[in-house]
Steps between C-alpha positions, in 0.01 A plus 500: 500500500688531827744216581520346847833674537333840426236436763757373754703819469188717544386288802837525667528875450154590622446636852292285724186714490493534120235243422231718661639801318494325166137394577403856570671639188374235260179370645628147450421265790772412747470124432561567127802714583635222722442249225697713261785542752503126560536432122149377435314575181270805496361717219760688299345840562507430871862395482590817326315727741653325803853504349479877415362585846772291665773673299369842604496400869858362475620816326339718764644293779851518349477876459385537866782267619765699304374834643530360851850368434611833359352685798672256740836553327453878512421495869780268593752694299412822676571361842 
């Protein structure tokens, strides 16, 4: 279902510690998660669960980064 391009985008956007977080959220083994991120074939249901968990982590990370940037701008403008 997911193209190699889809997987590459997810892999490049994920923070470094995310494999362990995906493992904890999904119960899928870390080797299986690494196989998915490296473009190897795994069960479709596992692909889907990893992909959804990864998207949630990326979204959370972007929200956190944007908050930090806004706070930095606010602080620097007030000086």
